[in-house]
N, C-alpha and C positions, 0 to 999 in steps of 0.2 A: 504493501499501498502506499510506503513512505516512494516508494519507485515510483507510481505516480504521479506520486502529490509533484518531486520533483520533474517531472516529463513536461506535466504539464504546461510552466513559465515557459518552457524551450518550444514547444510544437508552437503556442499564439506568437512568440517573435518572433519565428517561420514564419508561420500564415501569415504575417503582418508584410513581410517583405516578399510576400509572391503574386508571380502576375498572373494572375486571376486570364482565359479565353473563355470565350462563351461563342455558341454557332458552328462552324465550319469553313474557312475561308472561300472563297474562288474567285474569280478573272476575270471582272469587272469588264477591263477594256474589248476582250478577247470575246463575250456575250454581244458585248455594243457593235463588236466589229462585224459580226456573223445573225446578229437578228435580223430579222426583216418582216416590218408589224404585215400581219396577212397573207404571210410568206411560209413563215416558221412557223413548226408545228410541240405540241409536247413532245414528240421524240428529239426534236433537236434540241429543246432547251437539258431537257434531262442530257444527253448525251457531252453537250459543251459543261456543265452545272456541275453534273451526279444530282442525287434525289434531294428534293428542297427542305431548308427543317421546318419549313410550313406551310400546310395546304390548307383557304379556306372561302369563299363566297364574298365577291364583292356586290355591293349590289344598287346602280348610281340612283337619282335622284328623278330620272327616266325612262325607270323602270328594266335597265339591261340586265343583267343577273350574271358573272364573272365566277370562270373558278380566279382561283390567286394561289400565285402558289409565294413564299415569302423563303428568301437567301440572307443570311446573316452572319457576320465576322464581327468579334469585336476583344479587344482586347485592353488591357489594365495591370497598373499596382501599384496592392493592398498598399495598405486602406485610403490612398490616398489617390480619387480615378478619375480625378479632373484632366489630365493626360490621356486618360482613355482614348484610343482610335476605335470607332466603328461605324462599317454600313451594311445598308441595308436597298436591296432592292426585292421590290416585288410587279411582279409579270400575272398580266390577264392575259385569259386563254375564252375563247367564245366557245359555244356550245359541242365545234366541232372540234373541237386544239389544238388550236389557231391562237399565235401569237395577237392580240386588237388593243396592250397598250404595257407598255410598262413606268415603274421610275426606281430611280434610285437617290441615296443621300448619304455622309459621309464620306471617306476618303475613298479613293479611283487604288491604293496603293497597288 
């Protein structure tokens, strides 16, 4: 028990100095060079970027409904995440599985 009590402060210190990574990195520049709105398909995107981090639905104000794939990657040092880097890509597919729109934010690292 004494060993466990001594180990706790060391673990806390190490975790306070560690780097945290979320999501899976992806090549935004390669995606933008290849994607063609109205032409590229789900299979194309999966081939370029791999499986999405998340899949959901986007409902537009005009009633249009799209399947939305999300890719994200982030990295930062604990405990201060003010210098963290995050990038997010969202891709909308129509009912036929064709890219209709996409948006991204963050760094194009």
